C-alpha positions, 0 to 999 in steps of 0.5 A: 546704442544704435538708433532705428534711424541710423543707417548703416553709411552713418558708422561705416565708410562705404567707399573704403568698404567697397574698395576692400570688396574690390580687393576680394572680388579681384583675389577670390573672383567672387562678385560682392554688394551691399544691399539697404534691407528697407528700400532695397537700394544697393549700396555697394556692388563689386566685381559683377560679372559681364554676364550678369551687367552686360546681358541679363541686366540689360534685357527686360525679360532677364532683368525681370527674372532677378527683380522678381525673385531678389524683393521676396528674398531680401524680406526673409533675410533677417535672422543673424548668421542666416544664409539664403542661397538663391538660384537665379532663373537666368542660371547663376547662384547667389548668396545673402546673409544680413548684417545685424549689429546689436539686434538692428538689421543695418544691411544685406551682404551679397555675393554670387554670380557663380556656379556650384557645378560646371555650366549647363552649356545648352541651358544658356545657349537656349537662352541667349537664342531666347533673349537674343544674346550673341551666343559666342560673346555670352559663353565667353562670359559665362566661361569667366563665372567661377565654380565653387562648391556650396560649402567654400561660397557659405565660408566666403559669404560668412567671412565677408559678413563677419568682416563687415560685421567687425569694421561695423562694430569698430565704428561705434565708437568713433564715427569719424572717418580718421577713427575709423580708418585707424581701428581698421588698420589696427584690426589688420595689424593684429591680424598680421601679427598673429599670423604664422608667415612672415608678411612684408610690403615691399615697394620698388623692392625695398622693405616698407612694412613688416610684421614680427614673424617676417622679423623672427625669420630673418634675425632682424627687428622691424625697425632695422628692416624698414626701409631697407632694400631686400639685397640685404636679404639674400646670399648673394647678388645672383640670387638677389637678381634671379629673384627679382626676375622671376618674382616681378615677371611673374607678378606682371604677368599673372599678378602673383607668383611664388619661388623657393630661394635661399636667404641670408640671416642677420647672424650670417646663417643661411635659410631656405625660404617660399617666397609668394608674391601679390601685386597690391594694385592689381592694375599697376606695379608701382602700388607695392607687392606683398610678400608671404614668407615661409622658413622651409629649412627644416622640410628641404632638410628632410627631403634632402635626407629622404633623397639621400636615403632612397638614392642609397637604399637604390645604389646599395649593394644589398637587397632591401625589400619592405612588406606588409604584416601580411608578407607582401612586398611593397618595395624592392630596390635594384639589388634584388634584380642583381642577386635573385633575377626577379625585377623590382616590378616583379617582386612587388605584390610577391610574398616575402618568401618567394625565393625559397627552395623545395629543400627548405625547412618547412618551418623555416616561415613559421620561425621567422613570423612568431619572431617578428610578430613579437617586435624583435629582429630575425636574422638567418643565413637561408639558401634561395632559388634565383628566377633562373632555378640556380641556388644562392646562399643569402644573410637575411635580416628582417626588422619591424617598423613601427608607427608612433603609437608602437604598432607594427606597419611593416618590415623592412628585409636586408639580404647580402648574397653571400655565395661567394664568402660560402664558397671561400669557407667551404675552400677553407674548411677543405684546406684545414681538413687537408692540413689536419691529415697531412700532419696525421700523414706526416706522423705516421709516414716515418714509422710506416716507411721504415717498416716497408723498408725493412720489408722490401729490403729483407725481401730483396735480399732473400730474393738475391740468395735464390734462384730465379726458378725457386719455388719460394722467389715467386712468393718474394716478388708477391711480398716485395710487389705489395711492399712497393704498392704500400709505399706508393699508397704512402707517397699518395698520402703524403701528396694530397698532404703536401709532404711528398718530395718531387721533381718540381722544376719549370715545365711546358704545361700543354706538352704534359697534357697533350701527352696524357690525352694522347694516351687517354684516347686509346682508352675512351669509347667512341661515344666520348668525344675529346675536345681540345683547346689547348694554348701552346704559348703559355708560360711554364709553370713549376711543378712535376710532370709525373704528377701533373700527368697524374692529375690529368689522367685521373680528372680524365678518367673521372669524366669517363665513368661520370659519362659512362655508356652515352653519348657525350663529350670531354673538353680540355683547355689550357690558358694563360690568363691574368686574375686581378679580382679572384673574388669576382670570379664565378667559383672564387678561387683562393688566389692571389691577384697575377698570372695563371695557367688556366686548365679546365676539365669538363665533362657532360656526365651525370653531375653530382648534387650539392652533398657529393661535391662538398666531399670529392676530396676528401681521403678515401671518399668515393662513389664507385663500387667497392673495390673499384677505387680507393678514393685517394685520386682526387685528394692527391690531385688537390693535394698535388695542385696546393703543392704547386702553389695552386688552386682546384675548383669545381662546379657541378650539378645533377644531369648538367656535368662537372667543370674543374679549374685548375690554376697554376702560377706561372714560372719564369725559366726554361722547362726541364726534363731529367733523364730517368735513372737506371736501376743497378747493384754496384758493389764498392769497397768504401767505408760508411758510417751508418745511422738509423734508430731502427735496429730493423733499418740497420740490419738490413742496410748493413746486410746489403752494404755488406754483400756489396763489399761495403765495410759498415760501421752502424749505429742506432744512436745519432749521439754515438755515430758523433762520438764515433766520427769524432774519434777518428774522422778519417775512418769514414768514406761516407755517412748514411744517416736517417733524418728522424731520430732521438736526441739530435736528428739527420740535419743536426748530425750532418751539420755537426760532422761537416763542421769536423771534416767538410769533404765527407760525403752525407747520404740523408733518408727520411719518411716524409719531407715535413721539416726538410726536402732535397734543396734545402738538404744540398744547401747544407752540403749533404750529397743525396736525399732519399726518400723512404722507403729506399730500394736496394738498387736506388741505395746502390746508385746514391752511394756511387754517386754520393762517392763521386764515382757514378 
């Protein structure tokens, strides 16, 4: 038990306490002191400010202020935990709290010479003038006074009181200085052991002491660390030297230092650590350094993961938008500008639907929000409008972002520009549509051409028997003319379905284009200007010159109609281009990389809307008035280009004209021009085996060939024809056969006949070229290849040519 006569110095080593107060003052900047509550003797004073020591306590006026306010204040501070804040008339603030042990008031703890707010310099200037202080030195001393909040000030005072009280209670068990010091050290060791931070004391970079947390971080025991050089902990010599240079350089200059580094644990693993160092003796470094260590490996990894995620999102090709529950955009990555034209800053603060176009379904947003508010992911393909007004297609996926409580706080939208993919899908659908129509066309072409052969053939035979001025001759001319127009219609159908057999060979495209434009000029009104940019040094391409002429005339005529009576221009350009990345082109053509001729035909006409643009290559689709067009023009163009292994694309907008790009692969070889074949009726006397499964065709060819003087043996069965030929192979000079027949077709029949007699001339007729063409037929030994319907003059010429009597 304590007695009333016991003084605080009996249970505390005031000299050691003073040293502790000095460290506290050095670390915090607060003045400390210990006062006898009875005699008001100042037992300990540390860290007192120059403003008090050099000025206030040296001048009677200011010193009296201090003494006059100290005495009454000290007599009132006698309750445990009581804190008294005193604002000195000299302008500073002090704090007092009692040290009470077992009900005995042993001392008053003092801290202060501080400010709760920035100093009123005018007040101190006036005070300096009033008491004759050197104003410059006085204000310099004022600048050293710490400014702290009242809450922190009181916390420091309570901390000091608890510390002093704790030391005093420890001294009760043993008044001997050695026991007192031992108990203090035990208390500090306990604090260090409980610390969540690794702490060690290093002297000359050797580990003198470490707490358990320090050992846990490094993987070594406390005993293993003691006396070891700190090099043990660093991953290499370079990092060890860098830490020494940075930390000890900072310690010399500031008394403290901190840095991130890497340490190697005992098990060999490398960790990231945050090192904080402070000199034990603030006056000199040899006194040792106290280090605190935090393992920040997890924090570093999290920061790296965040940085990687941020980099990935910034560099992602997809647009990433984060918006709040009201749809206001809070984040946009750089891909937003590439896709929409809006910069990241322009997008921030806008509604998530800021790109929608006027034609978008008004219930679109409602459906989206209904889904998202249920915590579900929403996905859709939408047509949005860019900053420049153009439309583009996007795949959009919006996902809710929830906090730890499961509440939706944000939404993240990932958007991909699929405009090129949509264009490719449209082109693929168009190609599939054409293929389906081609299959249908090829299916009916044979029968239809047989019918036309009969109509035209019988008409021509009848006409041959009439005088030129016979009244019926005019009617027969009309019948034959109508049959020929029907034959051309079938040929057009086969052209866009890739079934027509034409004169394909290497040609100089610029010659055909220039010839077509020369013919076109006469039909264009003066209000339309033709702009030509046609390269004449382009490589040849593989095509039928007649068909290419038809393509140019068709597209230019359409341009003329699109411009109408207004002033406008028609631009035609031809260039040889190297295509390395077809997907990166604006109109996304379905091409393999390579060298192509790019024929561009554009106009400044009325243009087309999206719906019209999607149908222009459909057979029989037309925007012209009824009776003004068949609707086959562009479908035939499409078929011709596809048959040349090329691609045609189109871009158009209402009021902004139309541009067609035709890509044709270049072809090595010289360009050719076949001379026209004269029409003639040449008689003959040779023996002909005629084979066709259509009796009408047999009849008309029999009559025609008989009239020309040939000796004809005919049959509607290919098997019967083979039997007839086998019985007497030398009885015939030529075989004229149809391609499509039951049992065996014309190719198979020709192959069997040629096995028997390789020198026999064979002419093959067909209504379409799906199964074979002239090149393949001639490779089998067939002399001539004719497309139905066959005019009698053409057949006459073919017979003489096959017989070698041109």
